[in-house]
C-alpha positions, -999 to +999 in steps of 0.1 A: +589-856+187+565-824+183+553-817+146+557-786+131+517-777+139+525-785+176+551-761+177+532-735+163+504-738+183+530-746+211+540-711+203+514-687+197+496-702+234+534-691+246+527-654+230+492-655+238+498-656+274+526-633+272+501-607+255+475-614+282+504-604+308+517-576+293+476-562+285+471-567+324+498-546+336+493-521+311+456-521+317+461-520+359+458-488+382+492-493+389+511-501+359+545-478+378+568-501+363+562-504+324+592-520+317+577-551+330+550-545+311+570-540+276+590-572+286+559-594+287+561-583+249+590-586+240+584-620+250+554-622+230+574-611+203+597-636+203+573-664+205+550-652+173+581-646+158+594-680+163+558-695+151+559-672+122+591-689+109+581-719+116+548-717+097+562-697+066+593-723+066+565-747+063+539-733+043+531-765+023+514-784+051+496-757+070+486-726+051+459-712+067+444-674+059+435-673+095+471-679+112+484-654+092+459-627+100+468-638+136+504-625+132+491-591+117+469-584+147+495-600+175+516-572+153+493-544+153+486-549+196+526-550+196+532-519+179+505-501+195+512-512+235+551-498+228+530-466+210+511-457+239+544-461+262+568-439+232+539-410+234+518-415+269+488-419+254+454-437+260+454-470+258+417-476+239+433-488+206+459-509+222+425-530+244+405-527+208+438-546+195+443-572+222+402-580+214+404-578+181+436-604+188+423-622+214+390-629+195+408-645+165+433-665+185+399-681+207+385-691+171+414-710+162+421-723+198+389-727+212+396-735+255 
């Protein structure tokens, strides 16, 4: 049986992989299908929100400020990538938010 901590980690890993895929497509020269990129963003958000639900439902078991900060960075990344498509502006800030999220993720879950 999977523990809450295992489920939380699994969902954050899945969310990170979807964020990686979204960013790879967003930064490609052939990003002619933004709906595919935004689908990855949606999947990322779903995984992260499921992880957030597990985290806050079991806060006494694993309260961690870095995990809470990771949720914030995922949210900033999602908001920024969606805004970049809505306003058709440079993805420079998206890349910054993605890198910040990726750095903290790597600290929490070293490979």
